[in-house]
C-alpha positions as CSV (number, residue, x, y, z in Angstrom):
1,M,-73.1,18.7,11.9
2,P,-72.8,16.0,14.5
3,S,-70.7,13.0,13.5
4,D,-72.2,9.5,13.4
5,P,-71.7,7.4,16.5
6,P,-69.1,4.7,16.3
7,R,-70.4,1.4,14.8
8,V,-68.2,-0.7,17.0
9,H,-68.1,0.0,20.8
10,G,-65.8,-2.8,21.9
11,L,-63.9,-5.9,21.3
12,G,-66.3,-8.8,21.8
13,G,-63.7,-11.6,21.5
14,I,-60.5,-12.9,20.2
15,F,-60.9,-16.4,18.7
16,F,-57.9,-18.3,17.3
17,K,-56.9,-21.7,16.1
18,A,-54.7,-23.9,18.3
19,E,-53.2,-27.4,17.8
20,D,-54.3,-28.3,21.4
21,P,-56.8,-25.8,22.8
22,E,-57.1,-27.5,26.1
23,A,-53.3,-27.6,26.8
24,L,-52.9,-24.0,25.5
25,G,-55.8,-22.9,27.8
26,A,-54.1,-24.6,30.7
27,W,-50.8,-22.8,29.9
28,Y,-52.5,-19.4,29.9
29,A,-54.3,-20.3,33.2
30,E,-51.1,-21.4,34.9
31,H,-48.7,-18.8,33.7
32,L,-50.8,-15.8,33.1
33,G,-53.7,-16.3,35.4
34,V,-56.3,-16.3,32.6
35,G,-59.5,-17.6,34.1
36,V,-60.2,-20.4,31.6
37,Q,-63.6,-21.9,32.2
38,A,-64.9,-25.4,31.6
39,W,-66.0,-24.5,28.0
40,G,-62.3,-23.7,27.1
41,G,-62.3,-19.9,27.0
42,A,-62.2,-17.0,29.4
43,V,-64.3,-13.9,29.9
44,F,-62.8,-10.5,30.7
45,P,-65.4,-8.1,32.2
46,W,-65.3,-4.4,31.6
47,R,-67.6,-1.4,31.6
48,R,-68.5,0.7,28.5
49,A,-67.2,4.2,28.8
50,D,-70.1,5.7,26.8
51,T,-73.0,4.1,28.6
52,G,-71.6,2.7,31.8
53,Q,-73.1,-0.7,30.9
54,D,-71.3,-3.9,32.0
55,A,-69.7,-5.7,29.1
56,F,-67.1,-8.5,28.5
57,T,-64.6,-9.7,26.0
58,V,-64.1,-13.4,25.3
59,W,-60.8,-15.1,24.7
60,S,-61.1,-18.6,23.2
61,P,-58.9,-21.0,21.4
62,F,-60.6,-23.2,18.8
63,K,-59.3,-26.5,17.4
64,A,-56.9,-26.0,14.5
65,T,-59.4,-27.9,12.2
66,T,-62.4,-25.6,13.0
67,E,-64.5,-24.5,10.1
68,Y,-66.1,-21.7,12.0
69,F,-63.7,-19.1,10.5
70,K,-64.7,-20.0,6.9
71,P,-64.6,-18.7,4.3
72,S,-61.4,-17.2,5.8
73,D,-58.3,-19.4,5.9
74,K,-56.7,-17.1,8.6
75,P,-55.8,-18.6,12.0
76,F,-57.9,-16.0,14.0
77,M,-61.2,-14.2,14.0
78,L,-62.0,-10.9,15.7
79,N,-65.4,-10.2,17.1
80,F,-66.6,-6.7,17.6
81,R,-69.6,-5.5,19.7
82,V,-72.2,-3.3,17.9
83,D,-75.4,-1.7,19.1
84,D,-77.4,-2.1,15.9
85,L,-76.3,-5.1,13.8
86,E,-78.8,-4.5,11.0
87,A,-77.8,-0.9,10.5
88,T,-74.1,-1.7,10.7
89,L,-74.4,-4.5,8.1
90,A,-76.5,-2.3,5.8
91,A,-73.9,0.5,6.0
92,L,-71.1,-1.9,5.2
93,R,-73.0,-3.3,2.2
94,E,-73.6,0.2,1.0
95,E,-69.9,1.0,1.3
96,G,-69.1,-2.0,-0.9
97,C,-67.7,-4.3,1.8
98,N,-67.9,-8.1,1.5
99,V,-70.8,-8.7,3.9
100,L,-71.6,-12.4,4.1
101,D,-75.1,-13.8,4.0
102,R,-74.2,-15.9,7.1
103,R,-76.3,-14.9,10.2
104,E,-76.6,-16.4,13.7
105,D,-79.2,-15.5,16.3
106,G,-79.1,-17.1,19.7
107,E,-79.0,-16.8,23.5
108,Q,-75.9,-14.6,23.4
109,G,-77.3,-12.2,20.8
110,R,-77.2,-11.7,17.1
111,F,-74.2,-12.2,14.8
112,G,-73.3,-11.0,11.3
113,Y,-70.1,-11.4,9.3
114,V,-67.9,-9.4,7.0
115,M,-64.6,-10.2,5.4
116,D,-61.9,-7.5,5.7
117,P,-59.7,-6.7,2.6
118,E,-57.0,-9.2,3.6
119,G,-59.5,-12.1,4.0
120,H,-60.0,-12.1,7.8
121,L,-63.5,-13.0,9.0
122,V,-64.9,-10.3,11.2
123,E,-67.8,-11.3,13.4
124,L,-70.1,-8.4,14.4
125,W,-72.1,-9.1,17.6
126,E,-75.1,-7.3,18.9
127,P,-75.3,-8.8,22.5
128,A,-78.7,-10.0,23.7
129,P,-80.4,-7.3,25.8
130,D,-79.7,-7.4,29.5
131,P,-83.0,-8.6,31.1
132,A,-82.8,-5.8,33.6
133,S,-82.4,-3.1,31.0
134,A,-84.9,-4.7,28.7
135,G,-87.5,-4.4,31.5
136,E,-86.5,-0.8,32.0
137,A,-86.9,-0.1,28.3
138,G,-90.4,-1.5,28.3
139,A,-91.4,0.5,31.4
Protein backbone atom coordinates (compact mmCIF):
# COMPACT_ATOMS: atom_id res chain seq x y z
CA MET A 1 0.00 0.00 0.00
CA PRO A 2 1.58 3.33 -1.02
CA SER A 3 2.12 5.89 1.71
CA ASP A 4 0.44 9.27 1.61
CA PRO A 5 2.54 12.07 0.11
CA PRO A 6 3.99 14.53 2.62
CA ARG A 7 1.64 17.33 3.58
CA VAL A 8 4.45 19.83 3.89
CA HIS A 9 7.01 20.17 1.12
CA GLY A 10 9.17 22.98 2.39
CA LEU A 11 9.78 25.76 4.82
CA GLY A 12 7.92 28.80 3.51
CA GLY A 13 9.22 31.26 6.04
CA ILE A 14 10.70 32.09 9.39
CA PHE A 15 8.96 35.03 11.01
CA PHE A 16 10.05 36.38 14.38
CA LYS A 17 9.59 39.34 16.68
CA ALA A 18 12.39 41.89 17.03
CA GLU A 19 12.73 45.05 19.11
CA ASP A 20 14.11 46.93 16.08
CA PRO A 21 13.42 44.95 12.88
CA GLU A 22 15.11 47.54 10.64
CA ALA A 23 18.36 47.60 12.64
CA LEU A 24 18.34 43.82 12.96
CA GLY A 25 17.83 43.43 9.22
CA ALA A 26 20.74 45.80 8.61
CA TRP A 27 22.95 43.70 10.92
CA TYR A 28 22.05 40.50 9.04
CA ALA A 29 22.70 42.22 5.72
CA GLU A 30 26.07 43.65 6.79
CA HIS A 31 27.49 40.71 8.71
CA LEU A 32 25.89 37.67 7.07
CA GLY A 33 25.12 38.97 3.60
CA VAL A 34 21.37 38.38 3.93
CA GLY A 35 19.72 40.17 1.01
CA VAL A 36 17.25 42.23 3.04
CA GLN A 37 14.79 43.96 0.73
CA ALA A 38 12.98 47.28 1.13
CA TRP A 39 9.99 45.57 2.80
CA GLY A 40 12.29 44.39 5.61
CA GLY A 41 12.75 40.70 4.87
CA ALA A 42 14.75 38.46 2.59
CA VAL A 43 13.88 35.73 0.11
CA PHE A 44 15.97 32.58 -0.29
CA PRO A 45 15.25 30.76 -3.56
CA TRP A 46 15.48 26.98 -3.89
CA ARG A 47 14.14 24.22 -6.11
CA ARG A 48 11.75 21.51 -4.97
CA ALA A 49 13.41 18.10 -5.11
CA ASP A 50 10.13 16.29 -5.79
CA THR A 51 8.84 18.44 -8.68
CA GLY A 52 11.78 20.57 -9.78
CA GLN A 53 9.65 23.72 -9.36
CA ASP A 54 11.25 26.95 -8.23
CA ALA A 55 10.37 27.89 -4.66
CA PHE A 56 11.55 30.26 -1.94
CA THR A 57 11.73 30.68 1.81
CA VAL A 58 11.14 34.07 3.45
CA TRP A 59 13.10 35.39 6.43
CA SER A 60 11.37 38.32 8.10
CA PRO A 61 11.60 40.11 11.44
CA PHE A 62 8.34 41.64 12.72
CA LYS A 63 7.95 44.42 15.27
CA ALA A 64 7.96 43.03 18.82
CA THR A 65 4.43 44.41 19.24
CA THR A 66 2.96 42.57 16.25
CA GLU A 67 -0.37 40.86 16.76
CA TYR A 68 0.08 38.74 13.64
CA PHE A 69 1.23 35.71 15.66
CA LYS A 70 -1.94 35.73 17.84
CA PRO A 71 -3.34 33.73 19.51
CA SER A 72 0.22 32.55 20.20
CA ASP A 73 2.34 34.51 22.66
CA LYS A 74 5.54 32.98 21.24
CA PRO A 75 8.21 35.19 19.64
CA PHE A 76 8.22 33.36 16.29
CA MET A 77 6.00 31.70 13.74
CA LEU A 78 6.88 29.03 11.22
CA ASN A 79 5.34 28.95 7.78
CA PHE A 80 5.25 25.66 5.89
CA ARG A 81 4.47 25.22 2.20
CA VAL A 82 1.69 22.79 1.25
CA ASP A 83 0.23 21.72 -2.09
CA ASP A 84 -3.39 21.40 -0.94
CA LEU A 85 -4.32 23.70 1.94
CA GLU A 86 -7.92 22.51 2.26
CA ALA A 87 -6.98 18.82 2.40
CA THR A 88 -4.19 19.51 4.90
CA LEU A 89 -6.46 21.53 7.20
CA ALA A 90 -9.21 18.90 6.95
CA ALA A 91 -6.77 16.11 7.86
CA LEU A 92 -5.44 18.11 10.81
CA ARG A 93 -8.99 18.76 12.05
CA GLU A 94 -9.82 15.07 11.72
CA GLU A 95 -6.73 14.23 13.78
CA GLY A 96 -7.90 16.54 16.56
CA CYS A 97 -5.41 19.36 15.98
CA ASN A 98 -6.24 22.93 16.97
CA VAL A 99 -6.98 24.35 13.49
CA LEU A 100 -7.95 28.01 13.69
CA ASP A 101 -10.89 29.50 11.79
CA ARG A 102 -8.50 32.22 10.55
CA ARG A 103 -7.89 32.22 6.77
CA GLU A 104 -6.14 34.56 4.38
CA ASP A 105 -6.27 34.49 0.60
CA GLY A 106 -4.27 36.92 -1.48
CA GLU A 107 -1.76 37.56 -4.21
CA GLN A 108 0.86 35.30 -2.58
CA GLY A 109 -1.55 32.39 -2.17
CA ARG A 110 -3.78 30.89 0.49
CA PHE A 111 -2.99 30.65 4.21
CA GLY A 112 -4.46 28.57 7.02
CA TYR A 113 -3.40 28.29 10.65
CA VAL A 114 -2.94 25.62 13.29
CA MET A 115 -1.55 25.79 16.82
CA ASP A 116 1.04 23.19 17.78
CA PRO A 117 0.81 21.47 21.20
CA GLU A 118 3.17 24.04 22.78
CA GLY A 119 1.20 27.06 21.57
CA HIS A 120 3.22 28.09 18.50
CA LEU A 121 1.27 29.47 15.58
CA VAL A 122 1.98 27.45 12.44
CA GLU A 123 1.03 29.11 9.16
CA LEU A 124 0.31 26.73 6.28
CA TRP A 125 0.79 28.29 2.87
CA GLU A 126 -0.44 27.08 -0.49
CA PRO A 127 1.46 29.39 -2.86
CA ALA A 128 -0.45 31.02 -5.68
CA PRO A 129 -0.06 29.05 -8.90
CA ASP A 130 2.82 30.08 -11.12
CA PRO A 131 1.21 31.85 -14.11
CA ALA A 132 3.35 29.78 -16.50
CA SER A 133 2.39 26.46 -14.92
CA ALA A 134 -1.26 27.56 -14.56
CA GLY A 135 -1.32 28.14 -18.32
CA GLU A 136 0.18 24.69 -18.91
CA ALA A 137 -2.36 23.08 -16.57
CA GLY A 138 -5.22 24.59 -18.58
CA ALA A 139 -3.75 23.56 -21.91
